[in-house]
mmCIF file of the N, C-alpha and C atoms, coordinates in Angstrom:
data_MODEL
# 
_entry.id   MODEL 
# 
loop_
_atom_site.group_PDB 
_atom_site.id 
_atom_site.type_symbol 
_atom_site.label_atom_id 
_atom_site.label_alt_id 
_atom_site.label_comp_id 
_atom_site.label_asym_id 
_atom_site.label_entity_id 
_atom_site.label_seq_id 
_atom_site.pdbx_PDB_ins_code 
_atom_site.Cartn_x 
_atom_site.Cartn_y 
_atom_site.Cartn_z 
_atom_site.occupancy 
_atom_site.B_iso_or_equiv 
_atom_site.pdbx_formal_charge 
_atom_site.auth_seq_id 
_atom_site.auth_comp_id 
_atom_site.auth_asym_id 
_atom_site.auth_atom_id 
_atom_site.pdbx_PDB_model_num 
ATOM 1   N N  . MET A 1 1  ? 36.581 37.107 190.553 1.00 0.00 ? 1  MET A N  1 
ATOM 2   C CA . MET A 1 1  ? 35.385 36.375 190.824 1.00 0.00 ? 1  MET A CA 1 
ATOM 3   C C  . MET A 1 1  ? 35.666 35.436 191.957 1.00 0.00 ? 1  MET A C  1 
ATOM 4   N N  . ALA A 1 2  ? 34.762 35.412 192.923 1.00 0.00 ? 2  ALA A N  1 
ATOM 5   C CA . ALA A 1 2  ? 34.989 34.674 194.113 1.00 0.00 ? 2  ALA A CA 1 
ATOM 6   C C  . ALA A 1 2  ? 34.971 33.162 193.872 1.00 0.00 ? 2  ALA A C  1 
ATOM 7   N N  . SER A 1 3  ? 34.080 32.689 193.076 1.00 0.00 ? 3  SER A N  1 
ATOM 8   C CA . SER A 1 3  ? 34.061 31.221 192.820 1.00 0.00 ? 3  SER A CA 1 
ATOM 9   C C  . SER A 1 3  ? 34.838 30.870 191.540 1.00 0.00 ? 3  SER A C  1 
ATOM 10  N N  . SER A 1 4  ? 35.112 29.632 191.399 1.00 0.00 ? 4  SER A N  1 
ATOM 11  C CA . SER A 1 4  ? 35.895 29.183 190.252 1.00 0.00 ? 4  SER A CA 1 
ATOM 12  C C  . SER A 1 4  ? 35.107 29.329 188.952 1.00 0.00 ? 4  SER A C  1 
ATOM 13  N N  . VAL A 1 5  ? 35.806 29.633 187.847 1.00 0.00 ? 5  VAL A N  1 
ATOM 14  C CA . VAL A 1 5  ? 35.159 29.773 186.563 1.00 0.00 ? 5  VAL A CA 1 
ATOM 15  C C  . VAL A 1 5  ? 34.500 28.462 186.194 1.00 0.00 ? 5  VAL A C  1 
ATOM 16  N N  . LEU A 1 6  ? 35.037 27.334 186.631 1.00 0.00 ? 6  LEU A N  1 
ATOM 17  C CA . LEU A 1 6  ? 34.524 26.050 186.251 1.00 0.00 ? 6  LEU A CA 1 
ATOM 18  C C  . LEU A 1 6  ? 33.456 25.552 187.227 1.00 0.00 ? 6  LEU A C  1 
ATOM 19  N N  . SER A 1 7  ? 33.192 26.275 188.237 1.00 0.00 ? 7  SER A N  1 
ATOM 20  C CA . SER A 1 7  ? 32.096 25.881 189.176 1.00 0.00 ? 7  SER A CA 1 
ATOM 21  C C  . SER A 1 7  ? 31.392 27.156 189.615 1.00 0.00 ? 7  SER A C  1 
ATOM 22  N N  . PRO A 1 8  ? 30.681 27.790 188.656 1.00 0.00 ? 8  PRO A N  1 
ATOM 23  C CA . PRO A 1 8  ? 30.008 29.069 188.928 1.00 0.00 ? 8  PRO A CA 1 
ATOM 24  C C  . PRO A 1 8  ? 28.830 28.893 189.844 1.00 0.00 ? 8  PRO A C  1 
ATOM 25  N N  . PRO A 1 9  ? 28.403 29.978 190.503 1.00 0.00 ? 9  PRO A N  1 
ATOM 26  C CA . PRO A 1 9  ? 27.249 29.881 191.315 1.00 0.00 ? 9  PRO A CA 1 
ATOM 27  C C  . PRO A 1 9  ? 25.928 29.685 190.514 1.00 0.00 ? 9  PRO A C  1 
ATOM 28  N N  . ALA A 1 10 ? 24.945 29.207 191.165 1.00 0.00 ? 10 ALA A N  1 
ATOM 29  C CA . ALA A 1 10 ? 23.671 28.893 190.460 1.00 0.00 ? 10 ALA A CA 1 
ATOM 30  C C  . ALA A 1 10 ? 23.088 30.102 189.764 1.00 0.00 ? 10 ALA A C  1 
ATOM 31  N N  . SER A 1 11 ? 23.240 31.310 190.314 1.00 0.00 ? 11 SER A N  1 
ATOM 32  C CA . SER A 1 11 ? 22.715 32.507 189.654 1.00 0.00 ? 11 SER A CA 1 
ATOM 33  C C  . SER A 1 11 ? 23.337 32.683 188.263 1.00 0.00 ? 11 SER A C  1 
ATOM 34  N N  . LEU A 1 12 ? 24.616 32.422 188.135 1.00 0.00 ? 12 LEU A N  1 
ATOM 35  C CA . LEU A 1 12 ? 25.315 32.572 186.872 1.00 0.00 ? 12 LEU A CA 1 
ATOM 36  C C  . LEU A 1 12 ? 24.855 31.464 185.928 1.00 0.00 ? 12 LEU A C  1 
ATOM 37  N N  . LEU A 1 13 ? 24.774 30.236 186.378 1.00 0.00 ? 13 LEU A N  1 
ATOM 38  C CA . LEU A 1 13 ? 24.305 29.153 185.557 1.00 0.00 ? 13 LEU A CA 1 
ATOM 39  C C  . LEU A 1 13 ? 22.937 29.415 184.957 1.00 0.00 ? 13 LEU A C  1 
ATOM 40  N N  . ILE A 1 14 ? 22.064 30.024 185.747 1.00 0.00 ? 14 ILE A N  1 
ATOM 41  C CA . ILE A 1 14 ? 20.732 30.360 185.294 1.00 0.00 ? 14 ILE A CA 1 
ATOM 42  C C  . ILE A 1 14 ? 20.810 31.389 184.182 1.00 0.00 ? 14 ILE A C  1 
ATOM 43  N N  . LYS A 1 15 ? 21.695 32.416 184.353 1.00 0.00 ? 15 LYS A N  1 
ATOM 44  C CA . LYS A 1 15 ? 21.859 33.442 183.379 1.00 0.00 ? 15 LYS A CA 1 
ATOM 45  C C  . LYS A 1 15 ? 22.415 32.885 182.068 1.00 0.00 ? 15 LYS A C  1 
ATOM 46  N N  . LEU A 1 16 ? 23.420 31.985 182.178 1.00 0.00 ? 16 LEU A N  1 
ATOM 47  C CA . LEU A 1 16 ? 23.989 31.406 180.974 1.00 0.00 ? 16 LEU A CA 1 
ATOM 48  C C  . LEU A 1 16 ? 22.961 30.509 180.267 1.00 0.00 ? 16 LEU A C  1 
ATOM 49  N N  . GLY A 1 17 ? 22.190 29.775 181.033 1.00 0.00 ? 17 GLY A N  1 
ATOM 50  C CA . GLY A 1 17 ? 21.132 28.958 180.461 1.00 0.00 ? 17 GLY A CA 1 
ATOM 51  C C  . GLY A 1 17 ? 20.077 29.802 179.763 1.00 0.00 ? 17 GLY A C  1 
ATOM 52  N N  . SER A 1 18 ? 19.747 30.909 180.373 1.00 0.00 ? 18 SER A N  1 
ATOM 53  C CA . SER A 1 18 ? 18.778 31.804 179.781 1.00 0.00 ? 18 SER A CA 1 
ATOM 54  C C  . SER A 1 18 ? 19.287 32.381 178.470 1.00 0.00 ? 18 SER A C  1 
ATOM 55  N N  . ILE A 1 19 ? 20.579 32.686 178.375 1.00 0.00 ? 19 ILE A N  1 
ATOM 56  C CA . ILE A 1 19 ? 21.173 33.130 177.145 1.00 0.00 ? 19 ILE A CA 1 
ATOM 57  C C  . ILE A 1 19 ? 20.963 32.083 176.047 1.00 0.00 ? 19 ILE A C  1 
ATOM 58  N N  . ALA A 1 20 ? 21.232 30.820 176.391 1.00 0.00 ? 20 ALA A N  1 
ATOM 59  C CA . ALA A 1 20 ? 21.070 29.735 175.424 1.00 0.00 ? 20 ALA A CA 1 
ATOM 60  C C  . ALA A 1 20 ? 19.629 29.605 174.918 1.00 0.00 ? 20 ALA A C  1 
ATOM 61  N N  . VAL A 1 21 ? 18.695 29.678 175.870 1.00 0.00 ? 21 VAL A N  1 
ATOM 62  C CA . VAL A 1 21 ? 17.266 29.540 175.482 1.00 0.00 ? 21 VAL A CA 1 
ATOM 63  C C  . VAL A 1 21 ? 16.844 30.719 174.569 1.00 0.00 ? 21 VAL A C  1 
ATOM 64  N N  . HIS A 1 22 ? 17.250 31.926 174.961 1.00 0.00 ? 22 HIS A N  1 
ATOM 65  C CA . HIS A 1 22 ? 16.915 33.083 174.189 1.00 0.00 ? 22 HIS A CA 1 
ATOM 66  C C  . HIS A 1 22 ? 17.538 33.064 172.759 1.00 0.00 ? 22 HIS A C  1 
ATOM 67  N N  . VAL A 1 23 ? 18.722 32.510 172.656 1.00 0.00 ? 23 VAL A N  1 
ATOM 68  C CA . VAL A 1 23 ? 19.389 32.396 171.356 1.00 0.00 ? 23 VAL A CA 1 
ATOM 69  C C  . VAL A 1 23 ? 18.591 31.388 170.479 1.00 0.00 ? 23 VAL A C  1 
ATOM 70  N N  . GLU A 1 24 ? 18.234 30.276 171.097 1.00 0.00 ? 24 GLU A N  1 
ATOM 71  C CA . GLU A 1 24 ? 17.439 29.314 170.361 1.00 0.00 ? 24 GLU A CA 1 
ATOM 72  C C  . GLU A 1 24 ? 16.127 29.908 169.877 1.00 0.00 ? 24 GLU A C  1 
ATOM 73  N N  . GLU A 1 25 ? 15.465 30.676 170.719 1.00 0.00 ? 25 GLU A N  1 
ATOM 74  C CA . GLU A 1 25 ? 14.203 31.292 170.387 1.00 0.00 ? 25 GLU A CA 1 
ATOM 75  C C  . GLU A 1 25 ? 14.408 32.329 169.267 1.00 0.00 ? 25 GLU A C  1 
ATOM 76  N N  . LEU A 1 26 ? 15.456 33.117 169.358 1.00 0.00 ? 26 LEU A N  1 
ATOM 77  C CA . LEU A 1 26 ? 15.768 34.159 168.332 1.00 0.00 ? 26 LEU A CA 1 
ATOM 78  C C  . LEU A 1 26 ? 16.031 33.510 167.027 1.00 0.00 ? 26 LEU A C  1 
ATOM 79  N N  . LEU A 1 27 ? 16.737 32.352 166.966 1.00 0.00 ? 27 LEU A N  1 
ATOM 80  C CA . LEU A 1 27 ? 17.113 31.768 165.710 1.00 0.00 ? 27 LEU A CA 1 
ATOM 81  C C  . LEU A 1 27 ? 15.993 30.877 165.161 1.00 0.00 ? 27 LEU A C  1 
ATOM 82  N N  . ALA A 1 28 ? 14.970 30.611 165.927 1.00 0.00 ? 28 ALA A N  1 
ATOM 83  C CA . ALA A 1 28 ? 13.851 29.787 165.425 1.00 0.00 ? 28 ALA A CA 1 
ATOM 84  C C  . ALA A 1 28 ? 13.000 30.589 164.470 1.00 0.00 ? 28 ALA A C  1 
ATOM 85  N N  . PRO A 1 29 ? 12.291 29.900 163.578 1.00 0.00 ? 29 PRO A N  1 
ATOM 86  C CA . PRO A 1 29 ? 11.392 30.646 162.682 1.00 0.00 ? 29 PRO A CA 1 
ATOM 87  C C  . PRO A 1 29 ? 10.423 31.524 163.531 1.00 0.00 ? 29 PRO A C  1 
ATOM 88  N N  . GLY A 1 30 ? 10.294 32.771 163.078 1.00 0.00 ? 30 GLY A N  1 
ATOM 89  C CA . GLY A 1 30 ? 9.460  33.745 163.815 1.00 0.00 ? 30 GLY A CA 1 
ATOM 90  C C  . GLY A 1 30 ? 10.148 34.255 165.088 1.00 0.00 ? 30 GLY A C  1 
ATOM 91  N N  . GLY A 1 31 ? 11.492 34.163 165.121 1.00 0.00 ? 31 GLY A N  1 
ATOM 92  C CA . GLY A 1 31 ? 12.235 34.687 166.266 1.00 0.00 ? 31 GLY A CA 1 
ATOM 93  C C  . GLY A 1 31 ? 11.769 36.118 166.582 1.00 0.00 ? 31 GLY A C  1 
ATOM 94  N N  . HIS A 1 32 ? 11.769 36.460 167.869 1.00 0.00 ? 32 HIS A N  1 
ATOM 95  C CA . HIS A 1 32 ? 11.215 37.728 168.346 1.00 0.00 ? 32 HIS A CA 1 
ATOM 96  C C  . HIS A 1 32 ? 12.296 38.653 168.827 1.00 0.00 ? 32 HIS A C  1 
ATOM 97  N N  . ALA A 1 33 ? 12.042 39.966 168.601 1.00 0.00 ? 33 ALA A N  1 
ATOM 98  C CA . ALA A 1 33 ? 12.989 40.997 169.063 1.00 0.00 ? 33 ALA A CA 1 
ATOM 99  C C  . ALA A 1 33 ? 13.167 40.969 170.597 1.00 0.00 ? 33 ALA A C  1 
ATOM 100 N N  . PHE A 1 34 ? 12.179 40.484 171.305 1.00 0.00 ? 34 PHE A N  1 
ATOM 101 C CA . PHE A 1 34 ? 12.303 40.353 172.791 1.00 0.00 ? 34 PHE A CA 1 
ATOM 102 C C  . PHE A 1 34 ? 13.521 39.543 173.165 1.00 0.00 ? 34 PHE A C  1 
ATOM 103 N N  . ASP A 1 35 ? 13.706 38.429 172.400 1.00 0.00 ? 35 ASP A N  1 
ATOM 104 C CA . ASP A 1 35 ? 14.840 37.557 172.727 1.00 0.00 ? 35 ASP A CA 1 
ATOM 105 C C  . ASP A 1 35 ? 16.157 38.250 172.500 1.00 0.00 ? 35 ASP A C  1 
ATOM 106 N N  . ARG A 1 36 ? 16.299 39.045 171.421 1.00 0.00 ? 36 ARG A N  1 
ATOM 107 C CA . ARG A 1 36 ? 17.537 39.774 171.222 1.00 0.00 ? 36 ARG A CA 1 
ATOM 108 C C  . ARG A 1 36 ? 17.772 40.718 172.379 1.00 0.00 ? 36 ARG A C  1 
ATOM 109 N N  . SER A 1 37 ? 16.750 41.444 172.799 1.00 0.00 ? 37 SER A N  1 
ATOM 110 C CA . SER A 1 37 ? 16.868 42.361 173.938 1.00 0.00 ? 37 SER A CA 1 
ATOM 111 C C  . SER A 1 37 ? 17.295 41.646 175.196 1.00 0.00 ? 37 SER A C  1 
ATOM 112 N N  . ALA A 1 38 ? 16.665 40.474 175.471 1.00 0.00 ? 38 ALA A N  1 
ATOM 113 C CA . ALA A 1 38 ? 17.021 39.675 176.659 1.00 0.00 ? 38 ALA A CA 1 
ATOM 114 C C  . ALA A 1 38 ? 18.451 39.215 176.603 1.00 0.00 ? 38 ALA A C  1 
ATOM 115 N N  . ILE A 1 39 ? 18.918 38.804 175.422 1.00 0.00 ? 39 ILE A N  1 
ATOM 116 C CA . ILE A 1 39 ? 20.349 38.383 175.240 1.00 0.00 ? 39 ILE A CA 1 
ATOM 117 C C  . ILE A 1 39 ? 21.239 39.518 175.525 1.00 0.00 ? 39 ILE A C  1 
ATOM 118 N N  . GLU A 1 40 ? 20.940 40.680 174.998 1.00 0.00 ? 40 GLU A N  1 
ATOM 119 C CA . GLU A 1 40 ? 21.843 41.815 175.210 1.00 0.00 ? 40 GLU A CA 1 
ATOM 120 C C  . GLU A 1 40 ? 21.897 42.212 176.694 1.00 0.00 ? 40 GLU A C  1 
ATOM 121 N N  . GLN A 1 41 ? 20.772 42.161 177.358 1.00 0.00 ? 41 GLN A N  1 
ATOM 122 C CA . GLN A 1 41 ? 20.743 42.492 178.799 1.00 0.00 ? 41 GLN A CA 1 
ATOM 123 C C  . GLN A 1 41 ? 21.560 41.450 179.609 1.00 0.00 ? 41 GLN A C  1 
ATOM 124 N N  . LEU A 1 42 ? 21.388 40.179 179.277 1.00 0.00 ? 42 LEU A N  1 
ATOM 125 C CA . LEU A 1 42 ? 22.084 39.158 180.011 1.00 0.00 ? 42 LEU A CA 1 
ATOM 126 C C  . LEU A 1 42 ? 23.628 39.247 179.764 1.00 0.00 ? 42 LEU A C  1 
ATOM 127 N N  . LEU A 1 43 ? 24.019 39.538 178.492 1.00 0.00 ? 43 LEU A N  1 
ATOM 128 C CA . LEU A 1 43 ? 25.455 39.659 178.203 1.00 0.00 ? 43 LEU A CA 1 
ATOM 129 C C  . LEU A 1 43 ? 26.090 40.863 178.903 1.00 0.00 ? 43 LEU A C  1 
ATOM 130 N N  . ALA A 1 44 ? 25.276 41.844 179.240 1.00 0.00 ? 44 ALA A N  1 
ATOM 131 C CA . ALA A 1 44 ? 25.766 43.023 179.942 1.00 0.00 ? 44 ALA A CA 1 
ATOM 132 C C  . ALA A 1 44 ? 25.744 42.876 181.462 1.00 0.00 ? 44 ALA A C  1 
ATOM 133 N N  . ASP A 1 45 ? 25.131 41.780 181.931 1.00 0.00 ? 45 ASP A N  1 
ATOM 134 C CA . ASP A 1 45 ? 25.045 41.565 183.406 1.00 0.00 ? 45 ASP A CA 1 
ATOM 135 C C  . ASP A 1 45 ? 26.439 41.459 184.016 1.00 0.00 ? 45 ASP A C  1 
ATOM 136 N N  . PRO A 1 46 ? 26.681 42.200 185.115 1.00 0.00 ? 46 PRO A N  1 
ATOM 137 C CA . PRO A 1 46 ? 28.061 42.171 185.678 1.00 0.00 ? 46 PRO A CA 1 
ATOM 138 C C  . PRO A 1 46 ? 28.575 40.776 186.032 1.00 0.00 ? 46 PRO A C  1 
ATOM 139 N N  . GLU A 1 47 ? 27.711 39.918 186.483 1.00 0.00 ? 47 GLU A N  1 
ATOM 140 C CA . GLU A 1 47 ? 28.182 38.516 186.823 1.00 0.00 ? 47 GLU A CA 1 
ATOM 141 C C  . GLU A 1 47 ? 28.610 37.817 185.555 1.00 0.00 ? 47 GLU A C  1 
ATOM 142 N N  . VAL A 1 48 ? 27.862 37.956 184.469 1.00 0.00 ? 48 VAL A N  1 
ATOM 143 C CA . VAL A 1 48 ? 28.177 37.281 183.210 1.00 0.00 ? 48 VAL A CA 1 
ATOM 144 C C  . VAL A 1 48 ? 29.493 37.886 182.660 1.00 0.00 ? 48 VAL A C  1 
ATOM 145 N N  . VAL A 1 49 ? 29.586 39.208 182.677 1.00 0.00 ? 49 VAL A N  1 
ATOM 146 C CA . VAL A 1 49 ? 30.785 39.920 182.156 1.00 0.00 ? 49 VAL A CA 1 
ATOM 147 C C  . VAL A 1 49 ? 32.012 39.420 182.924 1.00 0.00 ? 49 VAL A C  1 
ATOM 148 N N  . ALA A 1 50 ? 31.930 39.396 184.237 1.00 0.00 ? 50 ALA A N  1 
ATOM 149 C CA . ALA A 1 50 ? 33.099 38.951 185.046 1.00 0.00 ? 50 ALA A CA 1 
ATOM 150 C C  . ALA A 1 50 ? 33.472 37.510 184.736 1.00 0.00 ? 50 ALA A C  1 
ATOM 151 N N  . TRP A 1 51 ? 32.462 36.668 184.616 1.00 0.00 ? 51 TRP A N  1 
ATOM 152 C CA . TRP A 1 51 ? 32.755 35.265 184.299 1.00 0.00 ? 51 TRP A CA 1 
ATOM 153 C C  . TRP A 1 51 ? 33.476 35.144 182.973 1.00 0.00 ? 51 TRP A C  1 
ATOM 154 N N  . ARG A 1 52 ? 32.962 35.843 181.954 1.00 0.00 ? 52 ARG A N  1 
ATOM 155 C CA . ARG A 1 52 ? 33.603 35.808 180.622 1.00 0.00 ? 52 ARG A CA 1 
ATOM 156 C C  . ARG A 1 52 ? 35.027 36.273 180.656 1.00 0.00 ? 52 ARG A C  1 
ATOM 157 N N  . VAL A 1 53 ? 35.301 37.328 181.407 1.00 0.00 ? 53 VAL A N  1 
ATOM 158 C CA . VAL A 1 53 ? 36.669 37.833 181.519 1.00 0.00 ? 53 VAL A CA 1 
ATOM 159 C C  . VAL A 1 53 ? 37.589 36.757 182.097 1.00 0.00 ? 53 VAL A C  1 
ATOM 160 N N  . GLU A 1 54 ? 37.136 36.081 183.164 1.00 0.00 ? 54 GLU A N  1 
ATOM 161 C CA . GLU A 1 54 ? 37.924 35.084 183.801 1.00 0.00 ? 54 GLU A CA 1 
ATOM 162 C C  . GLU A 1 54 ? 38.072 33.867 182.890 1.00 0.00 ? 54 GLU A C  1 
ATOM 163 N N  . ALA A 1 55 ? 37.032 33.455 182.201 1.00 0.00 ? 55 ALA A N  1 
ATOM 164 C CA . ALA A 1 55 ? 37.059 32.341 181.247 1.00 0.00 ? 55 ALA A CA 1 
ATOM 165 C C  . ALA A 1 55 ? 38.032 32.663 180.097 1.00 0.00 ? 55 ALA A C  1 
ATOM 166 N N  . ASP A 1 56 ? 38.023 33.906 179.645 1.00 0.00 ? 56 ASP A N  1 
ATOM 167 C CA . ASP A 1 56 ? 38.977 34.325 178.564 1.00 0.00 ? 56 ASP A CA 1 
ATOM 168 C C  . ASP A 1 56 ? 40.431 34.208 179.003 1.00 0.00 ? 56 ASP A C  1 
ATOM 169 N N  . LYS A 1 57 ? 40.681 34.557 180.256 1.00 0.00 ? 57 LYS A N  1 
ATOM 170 C CA . LYS A 1 57 ? 42.029 34.416 180.781 1.00 0.00 ? 57 LYS A CA 1 
ATOM 171 C C  . LYS A 1 57 ? 42.552 33.013 180.686 1.00 0.00 ? 57 LYS A C  1 
ATOM 172 N N  . LEU A 1 58 ? 41.647 32.048 180.872 1.00 0.00 ? 58 LEU A N  1 
ATOM 173 C CA . LEU A 1 58 ? 42.020 30.641 180.834 1.00 0.00 ? 58 LEU A CA 1 
ATOM 174 C C  . LEU A 1 58 ? 41.851 30.049 179.440 1.00 0.00 ? 58 LEU A C  1 
ATOM 175 N N  . ALA A 1 59 ? 41.541 30.832 178.459 1.00 0.00 ? 59 ALA A N  1 
ATOM 176 C CA . ALA A 1 59 ? 41.321 30.403 177.067 1.00 0.00 ? 59 ALA A CA 1 
ATOM 177 C C  . ALA A 1 59 ? 40.269 29.323 176.978 1.00 0.00 ? 59 ALA A C  1 
ATOM 178 N N  . LEU A 1 60 ? 39.168 29.515 177.692 1.00 0.00 ? 60 LEU A N  1 
ATOM 179 C CA . LEU A 1 60 ? 38.090 28.515 177.716 1.00 0.00 ? 60 LEU A CA 1 
ATOM 180 C C  . LEU A 1 60 ? 37.039 28.819 176.698 1.00 0.00 ? 60 LEU A C  1 
ATOM 181 N N  . LEU A 1 61 ? 37.009 30.051 176.178 1.00 0.00 ? 61 LEU A N  1 
ATOM 182 C CA . LEU A 1 61 ? 35.973 30.421 175.230 1.00 0.00 ? 61 LEU A CA 1 
ATOM 183 C C  . LEU A 1 61 ? 36.569 30.796 173.870 1.00 0.00 ? 61 LEU A C  1 
ATOM 184 N N  . PRO A 1 62 ? 35.765 30.739 172.827 1.00 0.00 ? 62 PRO A N  1 
ATOM 185 C CA . PRO A 1 62 ? 36.278 31.214 171.534 1.00 0.00 ? 62 PRO A CA 1 
ATOM 186 C C  . PRO A 1 62 ? 36.665 32.689 171.579 1.00 0.00 ? 62 PRO A C  1 
ATOM 187 N N  . LYS A 1 63 ? 37.671 33.068 170.849 1.00 0.00 ? 63 LYS A N  1 
ATOM 188 C CA . LYS A 1 63 ? 38.036 34.448 170.766 1.00 0.00 ? 63 LYS A CA 1 
ATOM 189 C C  . LYS A 1 63 ? 37.066 35.199 169.853 1.00 0.00 ? 63 LYS A C  1 
ATOM 190 N N  . LYS A 1 64 ? 36.672 36.403 170.249 1.00 0.00 ? 64 LYS A N  1 
ATOM 191 C CA . LYS A 1 64 ? 35.745 37.198 169.437 1.00 0.00 ? 64 LYS A CA 1 
ATOM 192 C C  . LYS A 1 64 ? 36.448 37.620 168.191 1.00 0.00 ? 64 LYS A C  1 
ATOM 193 N N  . ARG A 1 65 ? 35.717 37.645 167.043 1.00 0.00 ? 65 ARG A N  1 
ATOM 194 C CA . ARG A 1 65 ? 36.320 38.096 165.755 1.00 0.00 ? 65 ARG A CA 1 
ATOM 195 C C  . ARG A 1 65 ? 36.359 39.603 165.702 1.00 0.00 ? 65 ARG A C  1 
ATOM 196 N N  . SER A 1 66 ? 35.525 40.264 166.467 1.00 0.00 ? 66 SER A N  1 
ATOM 197 C CA . SER A 1 66 ? 35.512 41.775 166.402 1.00 0.00 ? 66 SER A CA 1 
ATOM 198 C C  . SER A 1 66 ? 35.805 42.376 167.741 1.00 0.00 ? 66 SER A C  1 
# 
């Protein structure tokens, strides 16, 4: 990834923020399947995937249980 894991480009920050908002919406009473779909799409985004790989190398994120 061209930029630092700790100073990502605005496009990535927007995607990560969108994940957070969609998770909040999904977990709220009456959560909608749209939010789950949006989360899945955002998690599969190449920029998000690449950032997660680099963050994992630096042990910045929790390890996945599965």
